[in-house]
C-alpha positions as CSV (number, residue, x, y, z in Angstrom):
1,M,0.0,0.0,0.0
2,T,1.5,3.3,-1.1
3,I,0.5,6.5,0.7
4,K,1.1,9.8,-1.1
5,A,1.7,12.0,2.0
6,K,1.9,11.9,5.8
7,P,-1.8,11.5,6.7
8,L,-1.2,12.2,10.4
9,A,1.1,15.2,10.0
10,G,0.4,17.7,12.7
11,I,-1.0,15.0,15.1
12,R,0.9,14.5,18.4
13,V,0.8,11.2,20.3
14,L,1.8,10.7,23.9
15,D,3.0,7.0,24.0
16,L,2.9,5.3,27.4
17,G,2.9,1.9,25.7
18,I,5.3,-0.9,26.7
19,I,6.4,-4.1,25.1
20,T,4.3,-4.7,22.0
21,A,0.6,-3.8,22.1
22,G,0.8,-0.1,23.0
23,A,4.2,0.7,21.6
24,A,3.5,-1.0,18.2
25,T,0.3,1.0,17.9
26,S,2.2,4.2,18.4
27,A,4.9,3.1,15.9
28,I,2.2,2.7,13.2
29,L,1.0,6.2,14.0
30,A,4.5,7.5,13.6
31,D,4.8,5.7,10.3
32,L,1.7,7.7,9.2
33,G,3.4,11.0,10.1
34,A,2.4,11.6,13.7
35,E,4.9,13.1,16.2
36,V,5.2,10.4,18.8
37,I,6.6,11.1,22.3
38,K,7.5,7.9,24.1
39,V,7.4,8.4,27.9
40,E,9.2,5.9,30.2
41,S,9.8,6.2,33.9
42,P,13.4,6.4,35.3
43,T,12.1,3.7,37.7
44,Y,10.5,1.5,35.1
45,R,11.8,1.4,31.6
46,D,10.1,-0.5,28.7
47,P,11.0,-4.2,29.3
48,F,11.5,-4.6,25.6
49,R,14.7,-2.6,25.8
50,I,16.6,-5.8,26.9
51,W,14.1,-8.4,25.9
52,V,16.5,-10.4,23.7
53,A,20.0,-10.9,24.8
54,M,20.9,-14.4,23.8
55,R,24.6,-13.6,23.4
56,E,26.8,-12.1,26.2
57,E,28.0,-9.3,23.8
58,D,24.4,-8.3,23.1
59,K,23.3,-7.7,26.7
60,K,24.0,-4.0,26.6
61,K,22.4,-3.5,23.2
62,L,18.8,-2.4,22.5
63,S,16.8,-5.5,21.5
64,P,15.5,-5.5,17.9
65,H,12.0,-5.8,19.3
66,F,12.4,-2.4,21.1
67,R,14.0,-0.7,18.1
68,A,11.2,-1.9,15.8
69,T,8.2,-1.0,18.0
70,N,9.7,2.4,18.9
71,R,10.8,3.5,15.5
72,G,10.4,7.2,14.7
73,K,9.7,8.3,18.3
74,R,11.1,10.9,20.7
75,S,12.3,9.5,24.0
76,V,11.2,11.3,27.2
77,A,11.7,10.2,30.9
78,I,9.1,11.3,33.5
79,N,8.5,9.6,36.9
80,V,4.7,9.8,37.2
81,K,4.9,8.3,40.7
82,T,5.9,11.7,42.0
83,P,3.3,14.6,42.2
84,E,5.6,16.8,40.1
85,G,5.9,14.0,37.5
86,R,2.2,13.5,37.2
87,A,1.7,17.3,36.8
88,C,4.4,17.3,34.2
89,L,2.8,14.5,32.1
90,L,-0.6,16.1,32.3
91,K,0.9,19.4,31.2
92,L,2.4,17.6,28.2
93,A,-1.0,15.9,27.5
94,E,-2.5,19.4,27.1
95,H,-0.5,19.7,23.9
96,C,-1.2,16.2,22.5
97,D,-4.0,14.7,20.5
98,V,-3.7,11.1,21.5
99,V,-2.5,9.1,24.5
100,V,-1.8,5.4,24.0
101,E,-1.4,3.0,27.0
102,N,-1.4,-0.8,27.6
103,F,-0.9,-1.0,31.4
104,R,-2.8,-3.4,33.5
105,R,-6.3,-2.1,34.2
106,G,-6.3,0.3,37.1
107,V,-2.7,1.4,36.8
108,M,-3.5,4.6,35.0
109,D,-6.1,5.7,37.6
110,N,-3.9,4.6,40.5
111,L,-1.1,6.8,39.1
112,G,-3.5,9.8,38.8
113,I,-3.2,10.0,35.0
114,G,-6.4,8.0,34.0
115,F,-9.0,9.2,31.6
116,A,-10.7,11.6,34.0
117,A,-7.4,13.4,34.7
118,L,-6.4,13.4,31.0
119,K,-9.8,14.8,30.1
120,A,-9.5,17.5,32.7
121,A,-6.1,18.5,31.2
122,N,-7.3,18.3,27.6
123,P,-11.0,18.2,26.9
124,K,-10.5,16.8,23.4
125,I,-7.9,14.1,24.1
126,V,-8.3,10.6,22.6
127,L,-7.1,7.9,25.1
128,A,-6.6,4.5,23.5
129,S,-6.5,1.9,26.2
130,I,-5.2,-1.5,25.0
131,S,-5.6,-4.4,27.3
132,S,-5.9,-8.1,27.2
133,Q,-9.6,-8.4,28.3
134,G,-10.9,-4.8,28.0
135,E,-11.8,-2.2,30.5
136,T,-14.8,-3.9,32.1
137,G,-16.2,-7.4,32.7
138,P,-15.3,-10.3,35.0
139,D,-12.0,-11.0,33.3
140,A,-10.7,-7.3,33.1
141,L,-8.1,-7.9,35.8
142,Y,-6.7,-11.1,34.4
143,V,-2.9,-11.3,33.9
144,S,-2.4,-12.3,30.3
145,Y,0.4,-13.1,27.9
146,G,0.1,-14.0,24.2
147,S,-0.2,-17.7,24.9
148,T,-3.0,-17.3,27.4
149,L,-4.8,-14.8,25.2
150,E,-4.7,-17.2,22.2
151,S,-6.2,-19.9,24.4
152,M,-9.0,-17.7,25.9
153,A,-9.8,-16.2,22.4
154,G,-10.2,-19.7,20.9
155,M,-7.2,-19.4,18.5
156,A,-5.3,-22.2,20.1
157,W,-8.4,-24.4,19.8
158,L,-8.1,-24.1,16.0
159,T,-4.3,-24.7,15.7
160,G,-2.5,-28.0,15.9
161,Y,-3.1,-31.5,14.7
162,A,-6.2,-33.7,15.3
163,G,-5.9,-35.6,18.5
164,E,-3.0,-33.6,19.7
165,A,-2.7,-30.6,22.1
166,P,-3.6,-27.0,21.0
167,M,-0.7,-24.9,19.8
168,V,0.1,-21.3,20.4
169,S,2.0,-19.0,18.1
170,G,4.9,-18.6,20.5
171,V,6.5,-15.7,22.4
172,D,8.3,-14.4,19.3
173,L,5.2,-13.9,17.3
174,N,2.6,-13.1,20.0
175,Y,-0.3,-12.9,17.5
176,P,-2.8,-11.0,19.7
177,D,-0.3,-8.1,20.3
178,Q,0.3,-7.7,16.5
179,V,-3.4,-7.8,15.7
180,V,-4.4,-5.2,18.3
181,A,-1.8,-2.8,17.2
182,I,-3.1,-2.7,13.6
183,F,-6.8,-2.4,14.8
184,A,-5.9,0.2,17.4
185,A,-4.1,2.4,15.0
186,G,-7.0,2.3,12.6
187,V,-9.6,3.1,15.3
188,I,-7.4,6.0,16.5
189,C,-7.2,7.4,13.0
190,T,-11.0,7.1,12.7
191,A,-11.4,9.0,16.0
192,L,-9.2,11.8,14.7
193,Q,-11.3,12.2,11.6
194,D,-13.9,14.0,13.6
195,R,-12.3,17.4,13.7
196,E,-15.4,19.1,15.1
197,R,-15.5,16.8,18.1
198,N,-15.7,18.8,21.4
199,E,-15.3,15.9,23.8
200,A,-12.6,13.5,24.9
201,L,-12.8,9.9,23.8
202,H,-11.8,6.8,25.6
203,L,-11.2,3.9,23.2
204,D,-11.3,0.5,24.8
205,L,-9.5,-2.2,22.8
206,S,-9.5,-5.8,24.0
207,Q,-6.8,-8.1,22.5
208,R,-8.9,-11.2,23.4
209,E,-12.0,-9.9,21.6
210,L,-10.1,-8.8,18.5
211,T,-8.4,-12.1,18.2
212,S,-11.7,-13.9,18.6
213,F,-13.2,-11.6,16.0
214,L,-10.6,-12.6,13.4
215,I,-11.4,-16.3,13.7
216,S,-15.1,-16.1,14.6
217,D,-16.3,-17.7,11.4
218,A,-14.6,-20.9,12.5
219,F,-16.8,-20.9,15.7
220,A,-20.0,-21.1,13.6
221,E,-18.5,-23.6,11.2
222,T,-17.5,-26.1,13.9
223,L,-20.5,-25.9,16.2
224,P,-23.0,-28.7,15.3
225,D,-26.7,-28.5,16.0
226,D,-26.4,-29.8,19.6
227,A,-23.9,-27.0,20.3
228,Q,-21.2,-29.5,21.4
229,P,-18.0,-28.1,19.9
230,S,-16.0,-30.4,17.6
231,N,-12.3,-30.5,17.4
232,P,-11.4,-28.4,14.3
233,R,-7.6,-29.0,14.5
234,L,-6.4,-30.2,11.1
235,G,-2.7,-29.4,11.2
236,N,-1.6,-28.3,7.7
237,G,-4.6,-29.9,6.0
238,D,-7.7,-28.2,4.6
239,P,-10.9,-30.2,3.8
240,E,-11.4,-28.2,0.7
241,F,-8.2,-29.6,-0.8
242,F,-7.4,-33.0,-2.0
243,L,-4.0,-32.5,-0.4
244,Q,-2.3,-29.7,1.6
245,D,0.8,-30.3,3.7
246,C,4.5,-29.8,4.0
247,F,7.0,-32.6,2.9
248,Q,10.7,-32.9,3.7
249,A,13.1,-33.0,0.8
250,M,16.4,-34.8,0.5
251,D,18.4,-31.7,1.5
252,G,16.4,-31.4,4.8
253,R,14.2,-28.5,3.7
254,W,10.5,-28.6,3.5
255,V,8.2,-28.1,0.5
256,A,4.6,-26.8,1.0
257,L,2.1,-28.2,-1.4
258,S,-1.6,-27.5,-2.0
259,V,-3.5,-29.6,-4.5
260,T,-7.2,-29.4,-5.3
261,E,-9.4,-32.3,-6.3
262,A,-9.4,-31.1,-9.9
263,E,-5.5,-31.1,-9.9
264,R,-5.3,-34.6,-8.4
265,Q,-4.4,-36.3,-11.7
266,R,-1.6,-33.9,-12.4
267,L,-0.1,-34.8,-9.0
268,E,-0.4,-38.5,-9.7
269,D,1.1,-38.2,-13.2
270,L,4.1,-36.4,-11.7
271,A,4.7,-38.5,-8.5
272,G,3.6,-41.9,-9.7
273,S,2.1,-44.6,-7.7
274,G,4.6,-44.2,-4.8
275,G,3.0,-41.0,-3.6
276,I,4.2,-37.4,-3.2
277,A,6.1,-37.8,0.1
278,P,8.8,-40.2,-1.2
279,W,9.0,-38.4,-4.5
280,I,9.9,-35.1,-2.8
281,A,12.2,-36.9,-0.3
282,A,14.3,-38.2,-3.2
283,Q,15.3,-34.7,-4.5
284,D,16.4,-31.3,-3.3
285,A,13.6,-28.9,-2.2
286,E,14.2,-26.3,-4.9
287,K,14.1,-28.9,-7.7
288,A,10.9,-30.5,-6.3
289,A,9.1,-27.2,-5.9
290,A,10.1,-26.2,-9.4
291,S,8.8,-29.4,-10.9
292,L,5.5,-29.1,-9.0
293,Q,5.1,-25.5,-10.2
294,E,5.8,-26.6,-13.8
295,A,3.0,-29.1,-13.5
296,G,0.7,-26.3,-12.5
297,L,0.6,-27.1,-8.8
298,A,1.0,-24.6,-6.0
299,A,4.3,-25.4,-4.3
300,A,7.0,-23.5,-2.5
301,V,10.0,-24.1,-0.4
302,N,9.7,-23.2,3.3
303,L,12.2,-20.5,3.8
304,S,14.1,-19.6,6.9
305,G,14.2,-16.0,8.2
306,E,17.7,-15.6,6.7
307,A,16.5,-16.9,3.3
308,V,13.5,-14.6,3.3
309,L,15.7,-11.6,4.0
310,A,18.1,-12.6,1.2
311,A,15.4,-13.3,-1.4
312,Q,12.7,-10.6,-0.8
313,E,12.7,-7.2,-2.4
314,W,11.4,-5.1,0.4
315,Q,9.5,-1.9,0.0
316,A,9.2,-0.9,3.7
317,G,8.2,-4.0,5.6
318,M,11.8,-4.8,6.5
319,T,14.7,-2.4,6.7
320,T,18.1,-2.1,8.3
321,A,19.2,-0.3,11.5
322,S,22.0,2.2,11.5
323,D,24.4,-0.7,12.5
324,G,23.3,-2.7,9.4
325,Q,21.2,-5.2,11.4
326,P,17.8,-6.2,9.9
327,L,14.9,-4.4,11.5
328,K,11.2,-4.5,11.2
329,G,10.0,-1.5,9.2
330,S,6.7,0.0,8.3
331,P,3.6,-1.7,6.8
332,F,3.1,1.4,4.6
333,V,5.1,2.8,1.7
334,I,5.0,6.6,1.8
335,D,6.2,8.4,-1.4
336,G,9.1,10.7,-0.9
337,L,10.1,9.4,2.5
338,D,13.1,7.3,3.5
339,A,11.9,3.7,3.9
340,R,14.0,3.4,7.1
341,P,12.3,5.2,10.0
342,D,14.3,7.3,12.4
343,E,15.6,5.3,15.3
344,I,14.6,6.3,18.8
345,G,17.3,8.0,20.8
346,D,18.9,7.0,24.1
347,F,16.6,6.7,27.1
348,G,15.2,10.1,27.9
349,A,17.4,11.8,25.3
350,E,14.8,14.4,24.4
351,T,13.3,15.0,27.8
352,V,14.5,18.6,28.1
353,A,13.8,19.5,24.4
354,V,10.2,18.1,24.4
355,L,9.2,19.7,27.8
356,K,10.6,23.1,26.7
357,E,9.4,23.1,23.1
358,I,6.0,21.5,23.5
359,A,4.9,22.0,27.1
360,G,6.6,25.4,27.7
361,F,8.7,24.5,30.7
362,T,11.5,26.8,31.5
363,D,15.0,25.8,32.6
364,R,14.1,26.7,36.2
365,D,10.9,24.5,36.0
366,L,13.0,21.6,34.7
367,A,15.6,22.1,37.4
368,H,12.7,21.9,40.0
369,L,11.5,18.7,38.3
370,A,14.9,17.1,38.4
371,D,15.3,18.1,42.0
372,A,12.0,16.4,42.8
373,G,12.9,13.2,41.0
374,A,10.3,13.8,38.3
375,I,12.8,13.7,35.5
376,P,16.4,12.3,35.5
377,A,18.9,14.4,37.3
378,P,21.3,15.9,36.7
379,V,20.0,17.0,33.3
380,K,23.0,18.0,31.2
381,E,21.1,20.4,29.0
382,L,20.3,22.7,32.0
383,P,22.5,25.5,33.2
384,K,24.8,24.3,35.9
385,E,23.7,27.1,38.3
386,L,20.2,25.7,38.3
387,L,21.3,22.1,39.3
């Protein structure tokens, strides 16, 4: 999808999101041209900063997860657990259009920066609250991760093989977080379309509900008349196809193959009486896939991540960081803009600049905030006589 201009130019977003759901939502808004200010606390930084450190030499580096979900943002540090920090954040909210958060329910109100406080500071603010179960209901306070959300939403009920355990997408994919970020960004953009709106809006987005929404057709298909749910897990198969599965080739790689009933004879002419599995196992994956394709059958080699990066011509979906490492990019292509988003600065790097430029704080105000522990101290950008 190619966008001709920055559709959210002039929109300012206060990003309180952490890990994926909230932070990825704000990253998409940044892709669309919004100015996004990421706020972290000096006492609690986004855990994604050090999420992946498999090698000893990587433990002091920002994780690729953090770099991707915080692309194009300005980094600000405010300790909202102090009265001065709360006042500082609400002052900043006066000059923003959107606030995004995905804390556990109740945290925002307990900190004194919930919807009521934000609305009092800015009567036209849009607060997007992203949570696992939504703002209300008996499950609102459940502690959830991607695996438990997939289970509660019914997704794991669909995935896996017949007669075997349900399967979850895994920590590295975390499907519900990816889904809610796309939906949330869309809903926020919709809310911003009403330029004549004179009231604050609180958007309530439930990861569980959105995940169920995407697979809800399957619920109706698998419920018989007596309402006793069947087991829909079919592995790689599809009842609409004569054959659909992955088969291992001689070189250890796997070939994905989908064959309709109408194409059955083509498959049998190619593979012979022995069947497709031994036919593929007797040759390299690339050769097997090419022969299947030449016969008019849908086949492809299952590629590793490294192979995908090497083979794909990327528009914007993948990019490279300043150190040359691969980095998740933007789902949009915007004409005239660099496909590689700006990288977020060091923790709190733009605290002084943002609070002065946007919220109107003076050097003396900032020195007071630093002294109260509301922003990191000492702040190198402030005159020494004020510190």
